[in-house]
C-alpha positions as CSV (number, residue, x, y, z in Angstrom):
1,M,-4.6,-3.1,-1.2
2,A,-6.8,-4.0,-4.1
3,I,-5.0,-5.3,-7.2
4,E,-6.6,-4.0,-10.3
5,L,-5.8,-4.0,-14.0
6,H,-5.3,-0.3,-13.8
7,P,-3.0,1.0,-11.0
8,L,-5.3,3.9,-10.2
9,E,-8.5,1.9,-10.3
10,Q,-8.0,0.9,-6.7
11,F,-8.7,4.5,-5.6
12,T,-12.1,4.7,-7.2
13,I,-14.8,5.6,-4.7
14,E,-17.9,3.4,-5.3
15,P,-21.3,3.7,-3.7
16,L,-22.3,0.6,-1.6
17,I,-25.7,1.9,-0.3
18,P,-27.2,4.7,-2.6
19,I,-28.5,7.6,-0.5
20,H,-29.8,10.7,-2.1
21,F,-31.4,13.9,-0.7
22,G,-32.6,15.8,-3.7
23,N,-29.5,16.6,-5.7
24,V,-27.2,15.7,-2.8
25,D,-25.4,12.3,-3.1
26,A,-24.9,11.0,0.4
27,S,-24.3,7.4,-0.6
28,F,-22.5,5.1,1.8
29,T,-19.3,4.3,-0.1
30,N,-16.3,1.9,0.2
31,S,-14.4,4.8,1.6
32,A,-17.0,5.3,4.3
33,L,-17.0,1.6,5.0
34,F,-13.3,1.5,5.8
35,M,-13.6,4.7,7.9
36,V,-16.2,2.9,10.0
37,A,-13.9,-0.2,10.1
38,A,-11.1,2.0,11.4
39,V,-13.3,3.4,14.1
40,V,-14.6,-0.1,15.0
41,V,-11.1,-1.6,15.2
42,A,-9.7,1.3,17.2
43,S,-12.7,1.0,19.6
44,A,-12.2,-2.7,19.9
45,L,-8.5,-2.4,20.7
46,M,-9.3,0.1,23.5
47,V,-12.1,-2.1,24.9
48,L,-10.0,-5.3,24.8
49,G,-7.0,-3.5,26.3
50,S,-8.9,-1.9,29.2
51,R,-11.7,-4.4,29.9
52,R,-9.6,-6.6,32.3
53,A,-6.8,-4.3,33.4
54,S,-4.3,-5.9,35.7
55,L,-0.8,-5.2,37.2
56,V,0.6,-7.9,34.9
57,P,-0.8,-6.8,31.5
58,G,-1.8,-9.2,28.8
59,R,-1.2,-8.8,25.1
60,W,-4.1,-6.4,24.4
61,Q,-3.5,-4.4,27.5
62,S,0.2,-4.1,26.7
63,L,-0.6,-2.9,23.2
64,T,-3.1,-0.3,24.5
65,E,-0.6,1.0,27.1
66,I,2.2,1.2,24.5
67,A,0.0,3.3,22.2
68,Y,-1.2,5.5,25.2
69,E,2.3,6.1,26.5
70,F,3.6,6.8,23.0
71,I,1.1,9.5,22.3
72,A,1.3,10.9,25.8
73,G,5.1,11.1,25.6
74,M,4.9,12.8,22.2
75,I,2.5,15.4,23.5
76,D,4.6,16.0,26.6
77,E,7.8,16.3,24.6
78,N,6.5,18.5,21.8
79,V,3.7,20.6,23.5
80,G,4.4,20.4,27.2
81,H,2.2,19.4,30.1
82,E,-0.5,21.9,29.0
83,G,-1.0,19.8,25.8
84,Q,-2.2,16.8,27.8
85,E,-5.8,18.1,27.9
86,Y,-5.9,17.6,24.1
87,F,-4.7,14.0,24.4
88,P,-8.1,12.4,23.5
89,F,-8.2,14.2,20.1
90,I,-4.5,13.6,19.2
91,F,-4.7,9.9,20.3
92,T,-7.9,9.4,18.2
93,L,-6.4,11.2,15.2
94,F,-3.3,9.0,15.4
95,L,-5.2,5.7,15.6
96,F,-7.7,6.7,12.9
97,I,-4.9,7.6,10.4
98,L,-2.8,4.6,11.4
99,L,-5.6,2.1,11.0
100,G,-6.8,3.8,7.8
101,N,-3.3,3.3,6.3
102,L,-3.0,-0.3,7.5
103,L,-6.5,-1.5,6.6
104,G,-5.7,-0.4,3.0
105,M,-2.9,-3.0,3.0
106,I,-5.4,-5.8,3.2
107,P,-6.1,-7.4,-0.2
108,Y,-9.2,-5.8,-1.8
109,G,-9.2,-3.2,1.0
110,F,-9.5,0.6,0.4
111,T,-7.1,3.2,1.6
112,F,-9.2,6.3,2.4
113,T,-6.1,8.3,3.4
114,S,-5.0,8.1,-0.3
115,H,-7.8,10.7,-1.1
116,I,-6.9,14.4,-0.8
117,I,-10.4,15.3,0.3
118,V,-10.1,13.0,3.4
119,T,-6.6,14.1,4.4
120,F,-7.5,17.8,3.8
121,A,-10.6,17.5,6.0
122,M,-8.5,16.1,8.8
123,A,-5.8,18.8,8.3
124,G,-8.5,21.4,8.1
125,V,-9.9,20.3,11.5
126,V,-6.4,20.5,13.0
127,F,-5.7,23.9,11.5
128,L,-9.0,25.4,12.7
129,G,-8.7,23.7,16.1
130,V,-5.2,25.1,16.9
131,T,-6.2,28.5,15.5
132,V,-9.2,28.7,17.8
133,I,-7.2,27.5,20.7
134,G,-4.5,30.1,20.1
135,I,-7.1,32.9,19.8
136,A,-9.0,31.7,22.9
137,R,-5.9,31.6,25.0
138,H,-4.2,34.8,23.8
139,G,-6.8,37.0,22.2
140,F,-5.4,39.6,19.8
141,H,-2.0,38.8,21.2
142,F,-2.1,35.7,19.0
143,L,-1.3,37.9,16.0
144,S,2.2,38.4,17.5
145,F,2.9,34.9,16.4
146,F,3.3,36.3,12.9
147,V,5.8,39.0,14.0
148,P,9.4,37.5,14.3
149,H,11.2,38.8,17.4
150,G,14.4,40.9,17.1
151,V,13.7,41.8,13.4
152,P,14.3,45.4,12.2
153,P,10.9,47.1,11.5
154,V,11.7,47.6,7.8
155,L,12.0,43.8,7.3
156,L,8.6,43.2,8.9
157,L,7.0,44.4,5.8
158,L,8.5,41.4,4.0
159,L,8.6,38.8,6.8
160,V,5.0,39.2,8.2
161,P,3.3,38.3,4.9
162,I,5.7,35.3,4.6
163,E,4.8,34.2,8.1
164,V,1.1,34.6,7.4
165,L,1.4,32.7,4.2
166,S,3.4,29.8,5.7
167,Y,0.7,29.6,8.5
168,F,-2.2,29.3,6.1
169,I,-0.6,26.7,3.8
170,R,-0.2,24.3,6.8
171,P,-3.4,22.4,6.1
172,F,-2.3,22.0,2.4
173,T,1.2,20.6,3.2
174,L,-0.2,18.4,6.0
175,S,-2.8,16.9,3.8
176,I,-0.8,16.5,0.6
177,R,2.1,14.8,2.5
178,L,-0.2,12.0,3.7
179,F,-2.3,11.6,0.6
180,A,0.7,11.6,-1.8
181,N,2.7,9.1,0.2
182,M,-0.2,6.6,0.5
183,M,-1.3,7.0,-3.1
184,A,2.2,6.7,-4.5
185,G,3.0,3.6,-2.5
186,H,-0.2,1.7,-3.4
187,T,0.2,2.7,-7.1
188,M,3.7,1.2,-7.1
189,L,2.4,-2.0,-5.5
190,A,-0.3,-2.3,-8.2
191,I,2.1,-1.7,-11.0
192,F,4.6,-4.4,-9.9
193,A,1.7,-6.8,-9.3
194,G,0.6,-6.2,-12.9
195,F,4.2,-7.1,-14.0
196,V,3.9,-10.4,-12.1
197,T,0.8,-11.4,-14.0
198,A,2.1,-10.2,-17.3
199,M,5.4,-12.0,-17.1
200,G,4.0,-15.4,-16.0
201,I,6.7,-17.8,-14.8
202,F,9.3,-15.1,-15.1
203,G,7.4,-12.8,-12.7
204,F,9.4,-13.9,-9.7
205,V,11.5,-10.7,-10.0
206,P,8.7,-8.2,-9.8
207,L,7.0,-10.5,-7.2
208,G,10.1,-10.2,-5.0
209,V,10.1,-6.4,-5.5
210,D,6.4,-6.3,-4.6
211,V,7.0,-8.2,-1.4
212,L,9.7,-5.8,-0.4
213,L,7.4,-2.9,-1.3
214,I,4.7,-4.3,0.9
215,F,7.0,-4.2,3.9
216,L,8.1,-0.7,2.9
217,E,4.5,0.4,2.6
218,I,3.7,-0.9,6.0
219,L,6.6,1.2,7.4
220,V,5.4,4.2,5.4
221,A,1.9,3.7,6.8
222,V,3.1,3.9,10.4
223,L,5.6,6.7,9.7
224,Q,2.9,8.9,8.0
225,A,0.6,8.5,10.9
226,Y,3.4,9.5,13.2
227,V,4.4,12.5,11.0
228,F,0.8,13.8,10.8
229,T,0.4,13.4,14.6
230,I,3.7,15.0,15.5
231,L,3.1,18.0,13.2
232,T,-0.3,18.4,14.9
233,C,1.5,18.5,18.2
234,L,3.9,21.2,16.9
235,Y,1.1,23.3,15.6
236,L,-0.6,23.0,19.0
237,R,2.6,24.0,20.7
238,D,2.7,27.2,18.5
239,A,-0.9,28.0,19.5
240,I,-0.3,27.5,23.2
241,H,3.2,29.1,23.5
242,L,3.2,31.4,20.5
243,H,6.6,30.2,19.3
């Protein structure tokens, strides 16, 4: 996490390589740099873990197998066996978010998951993906997902719009949860780091708080990647099983 004079300055997106197509600014930014870094680190972990696979796994192979089994188990438990065909996407999504969160903890790093446009883009892909899967599998019967079973017809006039609304706000709640948690945590770290500098030799108290917050933020980084992924699995389950 970058420590700046202003707590929110660390979230500023800055162009590193200016690229313009007419009025379109397609510059390569610090956010894009850390997205590429997340992809590179994830790819390196997979290559190192599978390059010399053996019956007695080494450190990298063990790490890779733990991540693989964790996501495979999550899908099997929350979606069912039919969800395993979507394992590559869910596994990639988990690693991308996890590494995006953790790379932002490096001093002078950048947390691209603290930007709503990034988290909303990922949530939008999930939302559109599960909706397309649901329609492709069930056709017009997919609309029955919005009709609660065993409800008197008169109440459907109230409940169906509520079900439709709750379905379409999924990408918003999914993206805001990740963005808000990451932004709030890094802001608190920057604020207490500023107290350490301002208080001089008496800054050991905020320094101790900041150290504790760092461990808490690492936990939050892992937890938010897990929450985003498991909610994706639950949405996928709804699309496949319509419940």
